[in-house]
N, C-alpha and C positions, 0 to 999 in steps of 0.2 A: 332163593333164601343166603344160599353161601355155606360154606363149610361149619362154619363155627369157631370159636375162640379156638379151644383144645385141639380141633383137626386142622385149623390154618398153621399153629405151632406145629404140630407133628409134620406135616408137609410143607411147610416151610424150613423147618430144620434138615428133613430130609434134601428138600431140593435144593438148598444152599449145600449141603454136603455135597453131592453130586455134583453141583456145577463146581466147586472148589474142587474136586476131584478132578474134574476134567479140564478145569482153565489152569491145574498145578499150583493154586493158591494155596497157602497156608493159614487157614482161619481157624478159630477155635469153633465151638458149638453156640455158642451166644451170636457170632457174627453170621454163622453161616446160618441160623433162625432168620434174623434181618436181614440179611441176605435174599433168603428164599420167599419172605413174605413180601420185601418190598419189589423184589422181582416180579413178582406174581401180578402185584397190582400194577407195576409201571407198564409189562408186557401186555395185562389185561386191557387196559386204557389204551394202548396203544393199538393194538389188534380191532377193540370197541372203533376207533377212528377211521379203522380200515373196512367196516362193516362183518366185522370176523369175532364172534362171542364161544368163550370156551365153556362149556358146559360146569354147571359148579358141583362137579363131582370129585373124588381125591384124585384119581389116575390122569385126567385133562389139567387139573390145576397143578398136578405135580408135574407135567411137562412144561405147561407153561412156565413154572416156577423155577425148574431147571433153567430155561431159555432164558428167561427176565435177571437171573441171577448172574448167568455167564455173562449177559449183555452189560449188567453192571461192573462186573470185575474187569470186563474189556476197557470201557469206558472209563472208571478209576487209573487203568495201568496207563491210557493215553494220555490223562490228564497229569499225570506224575511225571511220565516220560517229556513232555512239551513244557 
């Protein structure tokens, strides 16, 4: 079923904020929410392709969101550098 709209925004914002802190990116709250949500979607898709499925609960999706948002920040920096 998934987390739902409001929970996705909350978890996405928290995941984006944590990823921004880890990656030392200076982003605002809106960018944190977008990073967290898109990061979770991208990483969930990549994990599903490998046969790994994260549970649709707050904590697993927070972990996936943080990892996904960190990955997006890293990719963005690589694209800007090159």
